[in-house]
MMTF fields as JSON, N, C-alpha, C and O atoms, coordinates in Angstrom:
{
  "mmtfVersion": "1.0.0",
  "mmtfProducer": "UNKNOWN",
  "numBonds": 519,
  "numAtoms": 520,
  "numGroups": 130,
  "numChains": 1,
  "numModels": 1,
  "chainsPerModel": [1],
  "groupsPerChain": [130],
  "chainIdList": ["A"],
  "bondAtomList": [4, 2, 8, 6, 12, 10, 16, 14, 20, 18, 24, 22, 28, 26, 32, 30, 36, 34, 40, 38, 44, 42, 48, 46, 52, 50, 56, 54, 60, 58, 64, 62, 68, 66, 72, 70, 76, 74, 80, 78, 84, 82, 88, 86, 92, 90, 96, 94, 100, 98, 104, 102, 108, 106, 112, 110, 116, 114, 120, 118, 124, 122, 128, 126, 132, 130, 136, 134, 140, 138, 144, 142, 148, 146, 152, 150, 156, 154, 160, 158, 164, 162, 168, 166, 172, 170, 176, 174, 180, 178, 184, 182, 188, 186, 192, 190, 196, 194, 200, 198, 204, 202, 208, 206, 212, 210, 216, 214, 220, 218, 224, 222, 228, 226, 232, 230, 236, 234, 240, 238, 244, 242, 248, 246, 252, 250, 256, 254, 260, 258, 264, 262, 268, 266, 272, 270, 276, 274, 280, 278, 284, 282, 288, 286, 292, 290, 296, 294, 300, 298, 304, 302, 308, 306, 312, 310, 316, 314, 320, 318, 324, 322, 328, 326, 332, 330, 336, 334, 340, 338, 344, 342, 348, 346, 352, 350, 356, 354, 360, 358, 364, 362, 368, 366, 372, 370, 376, 374, 380, 378, 384, 382, 388, 386, 392, 390, 396, 394, 400, 398, 404, 402, 408, 406, 412, 410, 416, 414, 420, 418, 424, 422, 428, 426, 432, 430, 436, 434, 440, 438, 444, 442, 448, 446, 452, 450, 456, 454, 460, 458, 464, 462, 468, 466, 472, 470, 476, 474, 480, 478, 484, 482, 488, 486, 492, 490, 496, 494, 500, 498, 504, 502, 508, 506, 512, 510, 516, 514],
  "bondOrderList": [1, 1, 1, 1, 1, 1, 1, 1, 1, 1, 1, 1, 1, 1, 1, 1, 1, 1, 1, 1, 1, 1, 1, 1, 1, 1, 1, 1, 1, 1, 1, 1, 1, 1, 1, 1, 1, 1, 1, 1, 1, 1, 1, 1, 1, 1, 1, 1, 1, 1, 1, 1, 1, 1, 1, 1, 1, 1, 1, 1, 1, 1, 1, 1, 1, 1, 1, 1, 1, 1, 1, 1, 1, 1, 1, 1, 1, 1, 1, 1, 1, 1, 1, 1, 1, 1, 1, 1, 1, 1, 1, 1, 1, 1, 1, 1, 1, 1, 1, 1, 1, 1, 1, 1, 1, 1, 1, 1, 1, 1, 1, 1, 1, 1, 1, 1, 1, 1, 1, 1, 1, 1, 1, 1, 1, 1, 1, 1, 1],
  "groupList": [{"groupName": "MET", "atomNameList": ["N", "CA", "C", "O"], "elementList": ["N", "C", "C", "O"], "formalChargeList": [0, 0, 0, 0], "bondAtomList": [1, 0, 2, 1, 3, 2], "bondOrderList": [1, 1, 2], "singleLetterCode": "M", "chemCompType": "L-PEPTIDE LINKING"}, {"groupName": "LEU", "atomNameList": ["N", "CA", "C", "O"], "elementList": ["N", "C", "C", "O"], "formalChargeList": [0, 0, 0, 0], "bondAtomList": [1, 0, 2, 1, 3, 2], "bondOrderList": [1, 1, 2], "singleLetterCode": "L", "chemCompType": "L-PEPTIDE LINKING"}, {"groupName": "ASN", "atomNameList": ["N", "CA", "C", "O"], "elementList": ["N", "C", "C", "O"], "formalChargeList": [0, 0, 0, 0], "bondAtomList": [1, 0, 2, 1, 3, 2], "bondOrderList": [1, 1, 2], "singleLetterCode": "N", "chemCompType": "L-PEPTIDE LINKING"}, {"groupName": "THR", "atomNameList": ["N", "CA", "C", "O"], "elementList": ["N", "C", "C", "O"], "formalChargeList": [0, 0, 0, 0], "bondAtomList": [1, 0, 2, 1, 3, 2], "bondOrderList": [1, 1, 2], "singleLetterCode": "T", "chemCompType": "L-PEPTIDE LINKING"}, {"groupName": "ARG", "atomNameList": ["N", "CA", "C", "O"], "elementList": ["N", "C", "C", "O"], "formalChargeList": [0, 0, 0, 0], "bondAtomList": [1, 0, 2, 1, 3, 2], "bondOrderList": [1, 1, 2], "singleLetterCode": "R", "chemCompType": "L-PEPTIDE LINKING"}, {"groupName": "GLY", "atomNameList": ["N", "CA", "C", "O"], "elementList": ["N", "C", "C", "O"], "formalChargeList": [0, 0, 0, 0], "bondAtomList": [1, 0, 2, 1, 3, 2], "bondOrderList": [1, 1, 2], "singleLetterCode": "G", "chemCompType": "PEPTIDE LINKING"}, {"groupName": "ALA", "atomNameList": ["N", "CA", "C", "O"], "elementList": ["N", "C", "C", "O"], "formalChargeList": [0, 0, 0, 0], "bondAtomList": [1, 0, 2, 1, 3, 2], "bondOrderList": [1, 1, 2], "singleLetterCode": "A", "chemCompType": "L-PEPTIDE LINKING"}, {"groupName": "LYS", "atomNameList": ["N", "CA", "C", "O"], "elementList": ["N", "C", "C", "O"], "formalChargeList": [0, 0, 0, 0], "bondAtomList": [1, 0, 2, 1, 3, 2], "bondOrderList": [1, 1, 2], "singleLetterCode": "K", "chemCompType": "L-PEPTIDE LINKING"}, {"groupName": "TYR", "atomNameList": ["N", "CA", "C", "O"], "elementList": ["N", "C", "C", "O"], "formalChargeList": [0, 0, 0, 0], "bondAtomList": [1, 0, 2, 1, 3, 2], "bondOrderList": [1, 1, 2], "singleLetterCode": "Y", "chemCompType": "L-PEPTIDE LINKING"}, {"groupName": "PHE", "atomNameList": ["N", "CA", "C", "O"], "elementList": ["N", "C", "C", "O"], "formalChargeList": [0, 0, 0, 0], "bondAtomList": [1, 0, 2, 1, 3, 2], "bondOrderList": [1, 1, 2], "singleLetterCode": "F", "chemCompType": "L-PEPTIDE LINKING"}, {"groupName": "SER", "atomNameList": ["N", "CA", "C", "O"], "elementList": ["N", "C", "C", "O"], "formalChargeList": [0, 0, 0, 0], "bondAtomList": [1, 0, 2, 1, 3, 2], "bondOrderList": [1, 1, 2], "singleLetterCode": "S", "chemCompType": "L-PEPTIDE LINKING"}, {"groupName": "ILE", "atomNameList": ["N", "CA", "C", "O"], "elementList": ["N", "C", "C", "O"], "formalChargeList": [0, 0, 0, 0], "bondAtomList": [1, 0, 2, 1, 3, 2], "bondOrderList": [1, 1, 2], "singleLetterCode": "I", "chemCompType": "L-PEPTIDE LINKING"}, {"groupName": "VAL", "atomNameList": ["N", "CA", "C", "O"], "elementList": ["N", "C", "C", "O"], "formalChargeList": [0, 0, 0, 0], "bondAtomList": [1, 0, 2, 1, 3, 2], "bondOrderList": [1, 1, 2], "singleLetterCode": "V", "chemCompType": "L-PEPTIDE LINKING"}, {"groupName": "CYS", "atomNameList": ["N", "CA", "C", "O"], "elementList": ["N", "C", "C", "O"], "formalChargeList": [0, 0, 0, 0], "bondAtomList": [1, 0, 2, 1, 3, 2], "bondOrderList": [1, 1, 2], "singleLetterCode": "C", "chemCompType": "L-PEPTIDE LINKING"}, {"groupName": "ASP", "atomNameList": ["N", "CA", "C", "O"], "elementList": ["N", "C", "C", "O"], "formalChargeList": [0, 0, 0, 0], "bondAtomList": [1, 0, 2, 1, 3, 2], "bondOrderList": [1, 1, 2], "singleLetterCode": "D", "chemCompType": "L-PEPTIDE LINKING"}, {"groupName": "HIS", "atomNameList": ["N", "CA", "C", "O"], "elementList": ["N", "C", "C", "O"], "formalChargeList": [0, 0, 0, 0], "bondAtomList": [1, 0, 2, 1, 3, 2], "bondOrderList": [1, 1, 2], "singleLetterCode": "H", "chemCompType": "L-PEPTIDE LINKING"}, {"groupName": "TRP", "atomNameList": ["N", "CA", "C", "O"], "elementList": ["N", "C", "C", "O"], "formalChargeList": [0, 0, 0, 0], "bondAtomList": [1, 0, 2, 1, 3, 2], "bondOrderList": [1, 1, 2], "singleLetterCode": "W", "chemCompType": "L-PEPTIDE LINKING"}, {"groupName": "PRO", "atomNameList": ["N", "CA", "C", "O"], "elementList": ["N", "C", "C", "O"], "formalChargeList": [0, 0, 0, 0], "bondAtomList": [1, 0, 2, 1, 3, 2], "bondOrderList": [1, 1, 2], "singleLetterCode": "P", "chemCompType": "L-PEPTIDE LINKING"}, {"groupName": "GLN", "atomNameList": ["N", "CA", "C", "O"], "elementList": ["N", "C", "C", "O"], "formalChargeList": [0, 0, 0, 0], "bondAtomList": [1, 0, 2, 1, 3, 2], "bondOrderList": [1, 1, 2], "singleLetterCode": "Q", "chemCompType": "L-PEPTIDE LINKING"}],
  "groupTypeList": [0, 1, 2, 3, 2, 4, 5, 1, 6, 7, 8, 9, 9, 1, 10, 1, 11, 3, 9, 5, 11, 8, 5, 1, 12, 12, 1, 13, 2, 12, 10, 11, 14, 11, 2, 3, 11, 6, 10, 4, 4, 14, 5, 7, 15, 3, 0, 2, 8, 1, 1, 1, 8, 9, 11, 9, 10, 16, 1, 3, 1, 5, 11, 6, 17, 1, 12, 16, 9, 15, 4, 11, 10, 2, 4, 11, 5, 5, 18, 1, 6, 6, 4, 2, 1, 17, 8, 10, 9, 2, 6, 10, 14, 9, 16, 1, 16, 8, 11, 1, 5, 10, 1, 11, 11, 12, 5, 17, 9, 11, 8, 9, 8, 7, 9, 9, 7, 6, 0, 2, 11, 11, 6, 14, 14, 8, 2, 7, 2, 1],
  "groupIdList": [1, 2, 3, 4, 5, 6, 7, 8, 9, 10, 11, 12, 13, 14, 15, 16, 17, 18, 19, 20, 21, 22, 23, 24, 25, 26, 27, 28, 29, 30, 31, 32, 33, 34, 35, 36, 37, 38, 39, 40, 41, 42, 43, 44, 45, 46, 47, 48, 49, 50, 51, 52, 53, 54, 55, 56, 57, 58, 59, 60, 61, 62, 63, 64, 65, 66, 67, 68, 69, 70, 71, 72, 73, 74, 75, 76, 77, 78, 79, 80, 81, 82, 83, 84, 85, 86, 87, 88, 89, 90, 91, 92, 93, 94, 95, 96, 97, 98, 99, 100, 101, 102, 103, 104, 105, 106, 107, 108, 109, 110, 111, 112, 113, 114, 115, 116, 117, 118, 119, 120, 121, 122, 123, 124, 125, 126, 127, 128, 129, 130],
  "secStructList": [7, 7, 7, 7, 7, 7, 7, 2, 2, 2, 2, 2, 2, 2, 2, 2, 2, 6, 6, 6, 2, 2, 2, 2, 2, 2, 2, 2, 2, 2, 2, 2, 2, 2, 2, 2, 2, 2, 2, 2, 2, 2, 7, 7, 7, 7, 7, 7, 2, 2, 2, 0, 0, 0, 0, 0, 2, 2, 2, 6, 6, 6, 2, 2, 2, 2, 2, 2, 2, 2, 2, 2, 2, 2, 2, 2, 2, 2, 2, 2, 2, 2, 6, 6, 7, 1, 7, 7, 7, 7, 2, 2, 2, 0, 0, 0, 0, 0, 0, 4, 4, 4, 4, 6, 1, 1, 2, 2, 2, 2, 2, 2, 2, 2, 2, 2, 2, 2, 2, 2, 2, 2, 2, 2, 2, 2, 2, 2, 6, 7],
  "xCoordList": [86.613, 87.542, 87.692, 87.741, 87.747, 87.473, 89.344, 90.168, 89.557, 90.9, 91.411, 90.794, 92.419, 93.177, 94.565, 95.33, 94.7, 96.104, 96.077, 96.957, 94.987, 94.956, 96.018, 96.122, 96.702, 97.75, 98.011, 97.746, 98.507, 98.529, 99.341, 98.867, 100.78, 101.835, 101.367, 101.489, 100.681, 100.287, 99.126, 99.034, 98.32, 97.16, 97.823, 97.45, 98.584, 99.029, 100.12, 99.966, 100.925, 101.763, 101.053, 101.258, 100.135, 99.356, 98.346, 97.938, 97.853, 96.859, 97.49, 96.908, 98.945, 99.671, 99.964, 99.686, 100.423, 100.703, 99.689, 99.939, 98.367, 97.073, 96.328, 95.225, 96.778, 96.145, 94.89, 93.879, 94.74, 93.764, 92.538, 91.604, 92.849, 91.826, 92.047, 91.112, 93.358, 93.295, 92.727, 91.997, 92.887, 92.331, 90.741, 90.154, 90.034, 88.67, 88.294, 87.594, 88.878, 88.58, 88.672, 87.866, 89.897, 90.003, 88.817, 88.167, 88.314, 87.19, 85.895, 85.088, 85.797, 84.664, 84.684, 83.673, 85.722, 85.808, 85.65, 85.118, 85.981, 85.898, 84.196, 83.636, 83.533, 82.325, 81.39, 80.388, 81.925, 81.224, 81.67, 80.832, 82.852, 83.163, 82.538, 82.245, 82.313, 81.567, 80.204, 79.589, 79.708, 78.17, 78.192, 77.279, 79.23, 79.149, 79.283, 78.533, 80.174, 80.513, 79.379, 79.136, 78.72, 78.093, 76.62, 75.92, 76.034, 74.707, 73.564, 72.423, 74.171, 73.277, 73.243, 72.213, 74.489, 74.398, 73.604, 72.709, 73.919, 73.118, 72.034, 71.197, 71.894, 70.644, 71.05, 70.094, 72.102, 72.347, 73.154, 73.713, 73.048, 73.546, 74.615, 74.286, 75.777, 76.696, 76.788, 77.063, 76.611, 76.539, 77.861, 78.899, 77.776, 79.028, 79.896, 79.329, 81.228, 81.855, 81.883, 81.744, 82.096, 82.137, 80.792, 80.866, 79.559, 78.204, 78.31, 78.138, 78.605, 78.735, 79.835, 79.565, 80.977, 81.934, 81.601, 81.728, 81.15, 80.769, 79.413, 79.243, 78.509, 77.13, 76.851, 76.394, 77.056, 76.601, 77.555, 77.27, 78.817, 80.011, 79.672, 79.459, 79.623, 79.69, 78.023, 77.835, 77.119, 75.772, 75.615, 74.946, 76.431, 76.311, 77.565, 77.815, 78.326, 79.498, 80.211, 80.481, 80.687, 81.595, 81.18, 81.98, 80.059, 79.533, 79.398, 79.684, 78.879, 78.227, 79.567, 79.401, 80.765, 81.943, 82.15, 82.318, 82.138, 82.42, 81.381, 81.671, 80.153, 78.92, 79.291, 79.141, 79.659, 80.168, 81.108, 80.841, 82.288, 83.311, 83.161, 83.85, 82.207, 81.649, 80.973, 80.979, 80.123, 79.087, 79.961, 79.837, 80.841, 81.462, 82.563, 83.001, 82.942, 83.979, 83.281, 83.734, 82.028, 80.969, 80.709, 80.776, 80.367, 80.007, 81.258, 81.21, 82.295, 83.445, 83.821, 84.241, 83.7, 83.833, 82.834, 83.127, 81.64, 80.615, 80.783, 80.401, 81.433, 81.498, 82.723, 82.788, 83.816, 84.758, 84.276, 84.667, 83.489, 83.048, 81.98, 82.001, 81.169, 80.341, 81.243, 81.043, 81.971, 82.943, 84.049, 84.913, 84.016, 85.103, 86.562, 87.468, 86.716, 88.289, 88.843, 88.133, 90.304, 90.953, 91.55, 92.756, 90.662, 91.1, 90.037, 88.842, 90.518, 89.55, 89.403, 90.23, 88.156, 88.247, 86.749, 85.816, 86.5, 85.039, 85.209, 86.276, 84.01, 83.865, 84.866, 85.484, 85.05, 85.83, 87.518, 88.377, 87.666, 88.935, 89.139, 90.063, 87.779, 87.829, 87.775, 88.343, 87.104, 86.858, 88.376, 88.793, 89.001, 90.329, 91.405, 92.019, 91.585, 92.703, 92.57, 93.458, 91.468, 91.197, 90.867, 91.223, 90.231, 89.604, 90.726, 91.63, 90.668, 91.582, 92.949, 93.846, 93.127, 94.682, 95.294, 96.455, 94.56, 94.947, 95.769, 96.566, 95.44, 96.259, 97.669, 98.532, 97.824, 99.331, 99.999, 101.154, 99.095, 99.566, 99.476, 99.002, 99.931, 100.058, 98.796, 98.708, 97.713, 96.623, 95.803, 95.506, 95.482, 94.848, 95.619, 95.02, 96.93, 97.695, 97.236, 96.777, 97.354, 97.144, 95.822, 95.727, 94.736, 93.346, 93.349, 93.016, 93.732, 93.857, 94.467, 94.015, 95.634, 96.218, 95.586, 95.658, 94.788, 93.652, 92.638, 92.38, 91.894, 90.889, 91.256, 90.527, 92.331, 92.82, 92.969, 92.369, 93.722, 93.942, 92.811, 92.806, 91.527, 90.629, 89.615, 88.961, 89.583, 89.06, 89.63, 89.001, 91.093, 91.765, 91.433, 91.245, 91.338, 91.008, 89.565, 89.282, 88.713, 87.396, 87.202, 86.534, 87.819, 87.898, 88.501, 88.005, 89.553, 90.354, 89.216, 89.048, 88.629, 87.757, 86.7, 86.45, 86.003, 84.945, 85.547, 84.803, 86.818, 87.211, 87.21, 86.706, 87.786, 87.951, 86.792, 86.788, 85.61, 84.371, 83.687, 82.543, 83.79, 83.035, 82.324, 81.579],
  "yCoordList": [68.994, 68.873, 70.402, 71.474, 70.181, 71.556, 71.781, 70.868, 72.949, 73.235, 72.745, 73.055, 72.046, 71.745, 72.286, 71.786, 73.341, 73.958, 75.205, 75.993, 75.582, 76.658, 76.755, 75.816, 77.775, 77.988, 79.416, 80.428, 79.373, 80.748, 81.667, 82.754, 81.299, 81.994, 82.472, 83.678, 81.543, 82.0, 83.126, 84.052, 82.964, 83.895, 85.223, 86.244, 85.328, 86.35, 87.315, 88.52, 86.673, 87.306, 87.845, 89.029, 87.106, 87.388, 88.367, 89.136, 88.427, 89.539, 90.815, 91.887, 90.683, 91.905, 92.498, 93.673, 91.797, 92.239, 92.712, 93.561, 92.232, 92.463, 93.506, 93.895, 93.953, 95.097, 94.422, 95.116, 93.179, 92.644, 91.803, 91.105, 92.087, 91.283, 89.796, 89.011, 89.406, 87.819, 87.431, 86.443, 87.997, 87.525, 87.723, 86.844, 88.43, 88.424, 87.036, 86.12, 87.092, 85.933, 84.524, 83.627, 84.408, 82.973, 82.803, 81.782, 83.859, 83.818, 83.379, 82.54, 84.032, 83.916, 82.387, 81.688, 82.053, 80.647, 79.685, 78.597, 79.911, 79.044, 78.859, 77.773, 80.15, 80.076, 79.228, 78.62, 79.304, 78.302, 76.962, 76.066, 76.68, 75.312, 74.656, 73.461, 75.444, 74.918, 74.615, 73.696, 75.459, 75.181, 73.777, 72.952, 73.716, 72.776, 71.475, 70.544, 71.292, 70.168, 69.859, 68.684, 70.886, 70.682, 70.701, 70.057, 71.401, 71.646, 70.55, 70.703, 69.287, 68.229, 67.602, 67.065, 67.702, 66.999, 67.924, 67.467, 69.177, 69.989, 70.822, 71.246, 71.135, 71.904, 73.372, 74.147, 73.83, 75.213, 75.903, 75.262, 77.179, 77.906, 79.0, 79.566, 79.124, 80.175, 81.263, 80.966, 82.515, 83.721, 83.808, 83.445, 84.322, 84.606, 85.574, 86.605, 85.539, 86.546, 87.884, 88.902, 87.888, 89.217, 90.08, 91.21, 89.405, 89.982, 90.506, 91.702, 89.583, 90.297, 91.496, 92.589, 91.165, 92.233, 93.627, 94.595, 93.701, 94.767, 95.381, 96.599, 94.504, 95.409, 95.28, 96.281, 94.022, 94.11, 94.27, 94.398, 94.254, 94.71, 96.151, 96.413, 97.044, 98.445, 98.857, 99.801, 98.209, 98.35, 98.056, 98.742, 96.706, 96.464, 96.685, 96.058, 97.679, 98.23, 97.258, 97.187, 96.312, 95.277, 94.075, 93.139, 93.936, 92.7, 91.431, 90.293, 91.797, 90.789, 89.744, 88.528, 90.331, 89.449, 88.488, 87.286, 88.971, 88.17, 87.154, 86.018, 87.482, 86.302, 85.487, 84.278, 85.771, 84.918, 84.007, 82.812, 84.395, 83.506, 82.641, 81.624, 82.987, 82.008, 81.056, 79.994, 81.342, 80.367, 79.461, 78.237, 80.055, 79.032, 78.26, 77.177, 78.806, 77.823, 76.642, 75.498, 77.053, 75.924, 74.837, 73.635, 75.426, 74.38, 73.644, 72.417, 74.248, 73.465, 72.42, 71.354, 72.644, 71.949, 70.545, 69.405, 71.077, 69.96, 68.936, 67.766, 69.609, 68.665, 67.725, 66.615, 68.233, 67.408, 66.271, 65.114, 66.61, 65.544, 64.413, 63.197, 65.07, 64.027, 63.354, 62.141, 63.591, 62.867, 62.072, 61.501, 62.036, 61.494, 61.899, 61.191, 62.717, 63.277, 63.632, 64.11, 63.441, 63.647, 65.016, 65.257, 65.819, 67.403, 68.09, 67.812, 68.989, 69.657, 71.116, 71.845, 71.676, 72.819, 73.362, 72.675, 74.747, 75.132, 76.484, 77.068, 77.1, 78.54, 78.926, 79.988, 77.928, 78.644, 78.732, 79.349, 78.192, 78.679, 80.087, 80.869, 80.211, 81.724, 82.727, 83.796, 82.519, 83.378, 83.523, 84.564, 82.251, 82.069, 82.846, 83.807, 82.416, 82.669, 83.927, 84.766, 84.195, 85.284, 86.696, 87.727, 86.7, 87.645, 87.759, 88.586, 87.087, 87.035, 86.875, 87.557, 86.243, 85.953, 87.412, 87.753, 88.023, 89.364, 90.339, 91.182, 90.079, 90.753, 90.499, 91.293, 89.234, 88.553, 88.814, 88.526, 89.357, 89.624, 88.414, 88.514, 87.278, 85.966, 85.396, 84.617, 85.582, 84.825, 84.752, 83.634, 85.738, 85.802, 84.808, 84.021, 84.92, 83.86, 82.399, 81.602, 82.09, 80.705, 80.405, 79.322, 81.132, 80.964, 80.596, 79.479, 81.588, 81.203, 80.047, 79.354, 79.698, 78.457, 77.345, 76.519, 77.236, 76.099, 76.089, 74.968, 77.077, 77.534, 76.821, 76.039, 77.244, 76.671, 75.142, 74.421, 74.602, 73.253, 72.632, 71.596, 72.968, 72.325, 72.321, 71.319, 73.429, 73.37, 72.495, 71.864, 72.521, 71.519, 70.164, 69.455, 69.687, 68.35, 67.833, 66.732, 69.014, 68.544, 68.484, 67.59, 69.482, 69.326, 68.087, 67.415, 67.808, 66.528, 65.169, 64.328, 65.208, 64.011, 64.052, 63.068, 65.472, 65.483, 65.01, 64.265, 65.326, 64.987, 63.683, 63.091, 62.886, 61.397, 60.591, 59.404, 61.316, 60.548, 60.948, 60.539, 61.754, 62.269, 60.957, 61.03],
  "zCoordList": [102.602, 103.572, 104.26, 103.657, 105.64, 106.417, 106.823, 106.846, 107.045, 107.516, 108.775, 109.794, 108.858, 109.975, 110.426, 111.249, 109.749, 110.021, 110.423, 110.076, 111.269, 112.035, 113.251, 114.04, 113.358, 114.405, 114.874, 114.224, 115.957, 116.775, 116.086, 115.758, 115.764, 115.169, 114.007, 113.796, 112.933, 111.641, 111.769, 110.962, 112.78, 113.053, 113.555, 112.977, 114.369, 115.048, 113.861, 113.665, 113.352, 112.478, 111.403, 111.134, 110.634, 109.432, 109.79, 108.92, 111.095, 111.344, 111.66, 111.494, 112.219, 112.403, 110.811, 110.57, 109.962, 108.502, 107.745, 106.89, 107.941, 107.197, 108.17, 107.787, 109.282, 110.084, 110.477, 110.372, 110.919, 111.676, 110.58, 110.975, 109.303, 108.269, 108.216, 108.057, 108.358, 108.518, 109.619, 109.555, 110.688, 112.045, 111.868, 112.499, 111.337, 111.103, 110.232, 110.663, 108.997, 108.153, 108.726, 108.479, 109.637, 110.418, 111.052, 110.827, 112.018, 112.936, 112.053, 112.454, 110.828, 110.16, 109.619, 109.564, 109.305, 108.588, 109.923, 109.702, 111.043, 112.348, 112.465, 112.618, 112.357, 112.579, 111.709, 112.088, 110.417, 109.387, 109.591, 109.488, 109.864, 110.029, 111.299, 111.262, 112.491, 113.533, 113.26, 113.801, 112.35, 111.931, 110.901, 110.88, 110.203, 109.187, 110.125, 109.829, 111.252, 111.827, 112.989, 113.266, 113.635, 114.799, 114.572, 115.354, 113.536, 113.481, 113.497, 113.934, 112.865, 112.651, 114.17, 114.577, 115.038, 116.331, 117.264, 117.975, 117.262, 118.564, 117.957, 118.753, 116.696, 116.24, 116.616, 116.656, 116.859, 117.209, 115.819, 114.929, 115.912, 114.614, 115.496, 116.539, 114.903, 115.482, 114.58, 113.417, 114.87, 113.948, 113.318, 113.871, 112.098, 111.504, 112.006, 112.366, 112.148, 112.99, 112.385, 113.062, 110.862, 110.503, 110.89, 111.372, 110.618, 110.968, 112.364, 112.6, 113.344, 114.648, 114.801, 115.3, 114.35, 114.359, 113.926, 114.676, 112.637, 112.041, 112.547, 112.611, 112.885, 113.128, 114.453, 115.004, 115.283, 116.703, 117.768, 118.959, 117.214, 118.373, 118.792, 119.976, 117.872, 118.28, 118.765, 119.533, 118.337, 119.089, 120.453, 121.226, 120.845, 122.272, 123.156, 124.186, 122.599, 123.214, 123.563, 124.762, 122.732, 122.884, 123.456, 123.462, 123.942, 124.866, 123.939, 124.311, 122.56, 121.756, 121.356, 121.269, 121.155, 121.079, 122.258, 122.056, 123.375, 124.525, 124.6, 124.975, 124.263, 124.301, 122.992, 123.17, 121.941, 120.934, 121.276, 121.145, 121.743, 122.224, 123.336, 123.414, 124.334, 125.245, 124.925, 125.548, 123.663, 123.214, 122.276, 122.335, 121.415, 120.508, 121.337, 120.948, 122.375, 123.058, 123.707, 123.7, 124.322, 124.829, 123.822, 124.082, 122.49, 121.598, 121.197, 121.111, 120.963, 120.68, 121.574, 121.124, 122.916, 123.929, 124.026, 124.384, 123.593, 123.457, 122.309, 122.314, 121.314, 120.114, 120.433, 119.904, 121.411, 121.666, 122.596, 122.443, 123.479, 124.312, 123.572, 123.761, 122.794, 121.769, 121.034, 121.107, 120.491, 119.794, 120.476, 119.811, 121.916, 122.528, 122.367, 122.807, 121.914, 121.625, 122.786, 123.67, 122.976, 124.13, 124.251, 124.218, 124.383, 124.442, 125.362, 125.265, 126.248, 127.071, 127.022, 127.569, 126.249, 126.035, 126.206, 125.792, 126.89, 126.983, 127.229, 127.04, 127.72, 127.959, 128.997, 128.924, 130.115, 131.171, 130.712, 131.342, 129.844, 129.06, 128.712, 128.934, 127.973, 127.542, 128.524, 128.299, 129.707, 130.742, 131.659, 132.165, 131.699, 132.493, 131.61, 132.074, 130.418, 129.599, 128.961, 129.117, 128.185, 127.605, 128.215, 127.644, 129.297, 130.087, 131.309, 131.185, 132.251, 133.296, 132.807, 133.304, 132.108, 131.48, 130.972, 131.198, 130.424, 129.952, 130.838, 130.426, 132.118, 133.098, 133.188, 133.562, 132.78, 132.721, 131.143, 130.831, 130.349, 128.924, 128.005, 126.874, 128.499, 127.699, 127.548, 126.6, 128.275, 128.632, 127.236, 126.817, 126.605, 125.168, 124.18, 123.446, 124.236, 123.18, 123.686, 122.867, 124.922, 125.471, 124.989, 124.411, 125.09, 124.854, 123.2, 122.803, 122.371, 121.008, 120.65, 119.738, 121.38, 121.144, 121.121, 120.211, 122.331, 122.716, 121.85, 121.412, 121.407, 120.668, 119.074, 118.464, 118.717, 117.251, 117.411, 116.613, 118.379, 118.698, 118.741, 118.077, 119.46, 119.665, 118.256, 117.969, 117.521, 116.149, 115.149, 114.3, 115.359, 114.459, 114.523, 113.534, 116.074, 116.405, 115.86, 115.389, 116.078, 115.651, 114.116, 113.597, 113.393, 111.913, 111.422, 110.518, 112.023, 111.633, 111.754, 110.871, 112.862, 113.281, 112.127, 111.43, 111.959, 110.902, 109.521, 108.884, 108.923, 107.654, 107.704, 106.749, 108.855, 108.635, 108.739, 108.411, 109.273, 109.229, 108.419, 108.615, 107.292, 106.183, 105.62, 104.643]
}
């Protein structure tokens, strides 16, 4: 059974308390879960976030995480559409809310809220159709 209780408040406060470690673990688990859910349908593989964060992030001067979030957002959106789930999410949400929304400060929070909600919906559908 995949985790279906990801939430913004839990992510934010536990990441603060653990100095970001909880956030890394959650994103690592999201990358594992999306591979479990989607690999048979789309034939793709999402890189583990910890590997990306500790190795490729500094090598690419911070560009690799942007590409990772873009791709995983599209992959989640593709799964929502393929499963006919009534929620809209894709890479445009990443660029609109996380990047441009950072100018109004609350944008990244809105992005992660939508990100976790989309993952919860997909994981719940996967758990029901096991």
